[in-house]
N, C-alpha and C positions, 0 to 999 in steps of 0.2 A: 566245141568243147571249152569249158571254162578253165582258165588258168588257175593253178593252185600254188600256194605259198607255204613256207615254213617260218614260224616265228620262234626265234632263239632268244631265251630269256636268261640273264645272269642275275642272281640275287646278291644282295650285299654280303652274305656270308660265304659267297663263292660257289654255291650250288647252281646247277644249270638245268634248264628244262627246254624241251622243244615241243611246240604245238604244231602238229603236222597237217598237211593237206587242207589248208584254210582257203576259202574263197575270198575274193576281194572284199566283199561286204564283211566277212568275218575278220579279216585282217584289219580293216578300218576300226572295227569295234575293239579288237585286241590292242591296237596301238593307243587308242583313247584310254582304255582301262589301264594299260601298263605305263603310260606316261603321265596321266592326269588323275588316276584313281587313288583310292585310299592307300594302297600298298606303295605306290610311287611317291605320293606326298609324304608318307611316313618313312621314306628312305630305304625301303626294303628291296627296291628294284634298282640294280646298278646299270644294266645295259639291256637294250632291246634291239635285235636285228631281224629284219625280214628279208628272206631270200626267195628267189623264184626257182622254178624247176631246173634251171641251168646253173644254179648256185651263184647267181648275180645278186648282189645286195641292192635292194630297192628302198630300204629305210634303215637308218641307224640312229639310235639315241643313247646317250650315256648320261647318267645322273640327271634325268629329266630335261636334257638339252638335246635338241635335234641337231645331229652332225651331218646327216645326209638324208634327203637332198637339202642343199642350202637354200634358204629362203631369200 
């Protein structure tokens, strides 16, 4: 069974959204879009967090800077 993830997005105006039950491939695409896409480069995305089904954070970026995992 494929592991699923939730992508938590906070916009610069404070609104929040969750993209639920994403596969690993979908998460990779979402992270690219939300950290390097037009909305991110335009300053519309404040924070992106990816959590697994156990609520463990597996990715965290704030203001287009990756905080976790550290490179």
